[in-house]
Legacy VTK file of the C-alpha trace (Angstrom):
# vtk DataFile Version 3.0
C-alpha trace
ASCII
DATASET POLYDATA
POINTS 168 float
104.013 84.868 202.530
105.198 85.985 199.150
107.371 88.880 198.177
106.833 90.761 194.953
109.497 90.307 192.305
110.467 93.333 190.290
111.350 92.630 186.631
113.067 95.262 184.527
113.093 94.779 180.745
115.917 96.676 179.081
116.301 97.233 175.385
119.126 95.163 173.951
121.102 96.591 171.126
120.530 94.251 168.208
122.132 94.201 164.738
119.838 94.595 161.703
118.097 91.672 160.020
117.795 91.268 156.240
114.305 91.335 154.747
113.465 88.848 151.981
115.366 89.744 148.813
113.623 90.215 145.479
116.788 89.753 143.388
117.085 87.646 140.224
119.032 84.494 141.115
118.916 82.644 137.764
120.958 84.982 135.553
122.772 85.124 132.184
126.564 85.356 131.989
128.106 88.801 131.339
124.806 90.647 131.967
124.448 93.071 134.901
121.534 92.830 137.328
120.466 94.947 140.292
117.986 94.873 143.163
117.170 96.798 146.311
118.495 95.530 149.649
116.243 95.934 152.674
116.830 95.262 156.361
114.987 96.013 159.592
116.303 97.091 162.964
114.422 96.986 166.288
115.980 100.256 167.428
115.373 101.955 164.039
119.101 102.644 163.683
120.593 103.791 160.388
121.462 100.688 158.295
124.176 100.435 155.664
125.193 97.562 153.420
128.598 96.249 152.390
130.090 93.410 150.305
132.325 91.164 152.415
133.413 88.596 149.796
132.795 87.471 146.196
132.915 84.086 144.475
132.696 84.203 140.630
130.333 87.164 140.972
131.218 90.868 141.009
128.979 92.592 143.562
128.816 96.306 144.318
126.479 98.266 146.559
125.545 101.918 146.188
123.194 103.158 148.907
120.857 100.162 149.127
121.137 98.979 145.498
123.028 95.739 144.924
124.478 95.410 141.397
125.958 92.082 140.318
127.458 90.470 137.219
129.297 87.208 136.573
133.035 87.077 136.088
133.639 87.382 132.348
132.567 84.237 130.439
131.839 82.368 133.695
128.790 80.132 134.127
127.702 77.958 137.053
127.203 78.688 140.757
128.362 82.035 142.140
127.849 84.095 145.275
128.757 87.086 147.350
128.488 87.657 151.082
126.664 90.872 151.985
126.539 92.615 155.355
123.747 94.701 156.880
125.448 97.017 159.376
124.262 99.362 162.119
125.863 100.822 165.253
125.094 97.624 167.185
126.669 95.110 164.820
126.322 93.388 161.501
124.407 90.497 159.973
125.820 88.498 157.020
123.802 87.121 154.122
125.028 84.643 151.504
123.634 85.802 148.141
123.727 82.804 145.756
122.992 82.819 142.018
123.080 80.370 139.115
124.725 81.804 135.986
123.560 80.427 132.635
125.954 80.100 129.691
125.518 82.504 126.766
127.072 81.526 123.426
129.645 84.258 122.766
130.741 85.211 119.256
134.132 83.926 118.135
136.898 86.514 118.070
139.737 87.164 115.610
143.040 87.296 117.471
145.235 88.210 114.505
145.400 88.062 110.726
148.002 88.517 108.043
148.531 90.493 105.950
146.906 93.122 108.134
146.061 95.590 105.377
142.581 96.200 103.952
143.831 96.660 100.359
146.365 94.135 99.100
148.054 94.396 95.712
149.563 91.266 94.249
151.799 91.303 91.173
150.541 89.159 88.279
151.982 85.664 88.417
152.693 85.914 92.143
150.724 84.453 95.042
149.909 85.695 98.525
149.502 83.755 101.769
146.666 84.800 104.069
146.366 83.586 107.647
144.032 84.073 110.567
144.069 83.160 114.280
140.715 82.985 116.027
139.203 81.837 119.299
135.758 80.754 120.474
135.475 80.397 124.230
132.228 78.414 124.018
132.723 75.890 121.229
134.792 74.570 118.351
134.816 76.731 115.255
135.745 76.452 111.597
137.235 78.976 109.202
136.166 79.288 105.570
137.680 81.546 102.896
135.469 83.106 100.215
136.128 84.944 96.952
132.837 86.686 96.278
130.192 84.084 97.076
132.420 81.085 96.311
134.165 79.051 99.004
137.841 78.777 98.039
139.411 77.310 101.159
139.152 76.389 104.812
141.439 76.389 107.821
143.802 79.014 109.194
145.776 79.485 105.939
144.780 80.352 102.376
147.106 80.728 99.361
145.754 83.222 96.827
146.978 82.817 93.249
144.524 84.113 90.653
144.821 85.917 87.319
144.306 89.653 86.780
141.223 91.213 88.327
139.734 92.671 91.441
138.779 90.229 94.169
137.138 90.478 97.566
138.448 87.851 99.951
136.200 87.199 102.961
LINES 1 169
168 0 1 2 3 4 5 6 7 8 9 10 11 12 13 14 15 16 17 18 19 20 21 22 23 24 25 26 27 28 29 30 31 32 33 34 35 36 37 38 39 40 41 42 43 44 45 46 47 48 49 50 51 52 53 54 55 56 57 58 59 60 61 62 63 64 65 66 67 68 69 70 71 72 73 74 75 76 77 78 79 80 81 82 83 84 85 86 87 88 89 90 91 92 93 94 95 96 97 98 99 100 101 102 103 104 105 106 107 108 109 110 111 112 113 114 115 116 117 118 119 120 121 122 123 124 125 126 127 128 129 130 131 132 133 134 135 136 137 138 139 140 141 142 143 144 145 146 147 148 149 150 151 152 153 154 155 156 157 158 159 160 161 162 163 164 165 166 167
């Protein structure tokens, strides 16, 4: 003889699961991107999102929008760990991107003299200097009077006769 077996199926509280992301993952350095985060939950609980950690990528979440940008002048692999959270727990997701190099402009760190209008007494000379930086490559410095190249390098000694000159 057989006895009936009674089976009771109870709902288990489950954390949310991320849906497939539609975020750009091959990005340019120093440019901000954003995408919408989506997750599902069997119990239809309210879901929120949070950033747990960052690696060479600045990630912020407002409501369900993930915004992300590389660390300044960084290129290569980067990531952030994102959480989908409900009352029953949390689910992590590793968000990985590849950041492409962008050739940044060189920058002038300092120059001397630091005036826009320089007066030089006849028969005297004036030293000009510049300090620059280019994070992406080597650079060269050229000095011009009008359209004529008159020097190169960080220093230039000006010694000309009377007149008005534009040094570039």
